[in-house]
C-alpha positions as CSV (number, residue, x, y, z in Angstrom):
1,M,60.9,25.8,28.2
2,D,57.9,23.5,28.1
3,R,55.5,26.4,28.2
4,L,57.3,28.1,25.4
5,A,57.1,25.0,23.3
6,D,53.4,24.7,23.9
7,L,52.9,28.4,23.0
8,L,54.8,27.9,19.8
9,F,52.8,24.8,18.9
10,Q,49.6,26.7,19.4
11,I,50.7,29.7,17.4
12,S,51.9,27.5,14.5
13,F,48.6,25.6,14.6
14,Y,46.6,28.8,14.2
15,F,48.8,29.9,11.3
16,I,48.2,26.5,9.7
17,L,44.4,26.8,10.1
18,I,44.5,30.4,8.7
19,S,46.4,29.1,5.6
20,M,43.9,26.3,5.2
21,V,41.0,28.7,5.2
22,M,42.7,31.0,2.7
23,S,43.3,28.1,0.4
24,F,39.7,27.0,0.7
25,I,38.6,30.5,-0.2
26,R,40.8,30.4,-3.3
27,L,39.4,27.0,-4.2
28,I,35.8,28.4,-4.1
29,K,36.6,31.8,-5.8
30,G,39.2,30.7,-8.3
31,P,38.2,32.1,-11.7
32,T,40.1,29.3,-13.6
33,I,40.5,25.6,-13.2
34,V,44.3,26.2,-12.7
35,D,43.6,28.4,-9.7
36,R,41.5,25.7,-8.2
37,V,44.0,23.0,-8.8
38,V,46.8,25.1,-7.2
39,A,44.4,25.9,-4.2
40,L,43.7,22.2,-3.8
41,D,47.4,21.4,-3.9
42,S,48.1,24.0,-1.3
43,M,45.3,22.5,0.8
44,T,47.0,19.1,0.6
45,I,50.3,20.6,1.6
46,V,48.7,22.3,4.6
47,S,47.0,19.1,5.6
48,I,50.3,17.3,5.4
49,S,51.8,20.0,7.7
50,I,48.8,19.3,10.1
51,I,49.7,15.6,10.1
52,V,53.3,16.4,10.8
53,Y,52.2,18.8,13.5
54,L,50.2,16.1,15.1
55,A,53.1,13.6,14.9
56,L,55.3,16.1,16.8
57,Y,52.6,16.9,19.3
58,F,51.7,13.3,20.1
59,Q,55.2,12.1,19.6
60,R,54.1,9.3,17.2
61,V,56.4,8.5,14.3
62,I,53.8,6.5,12.4
63,Y,52.0,9.8,11.5
64,L,55.1,10.8,9.5
65,D,54.7,7.8,7.3
66,V,51.1,8.7,6.7
67,A,52.1,12.2,5.8
68,L,54.7,10.9,3.3
69,V,52.2,8.6,1.6
70,Y,49.7,11.4,1.4
71,G,52.2,13.7,-0.1
72,L,53.1,11.1,-2.8
73,L,49.5,10.5,-3.6
74,S,48.9,14.3,-3.8
75,F,51.8,14.7,-6.2
76,I,50.6,12.0,-8.5
77,G,47.1,13.5,-8.4
78,V,48.4,16.9,-9.4
79,I,50.4,15.5,-12.2
80,A,47.4,13.6,-13.5
81,V,45.2,16.7,-13.3
82,A,47.9,18.8,-15.0
83,R,48.1,16.3,-17.9
84,Y,44.3,16.3,-18.2
85,I,44.2,20.1,-18.4
86,E,46.9,20.1,-21.1
87,G,44.9,17.5,-23.0
88,G,47.5,14.8,-22.6
89,L,45.2,12.2,-21.1
90,K,42.8,10.6,-23.5
């Protein structure tokens, strides 16, 4: 069972890396600013999943707290950018 868990961890890590690369490509190629903001938000979500993955792999609970704080800061940042794009921040 331990080998199966290691194999599943490796497969999931590669999927996470592929999604990070795809989000980065969208961040570079995005024709509009909204596409770039969504790509950046998806990159933060993927990086949060990497932090959670590392917390599970190293069996450290403190990494989950870091992922939670990073998620909250990311959410606040996306809200601020969305309000700026709409013209709400002056």
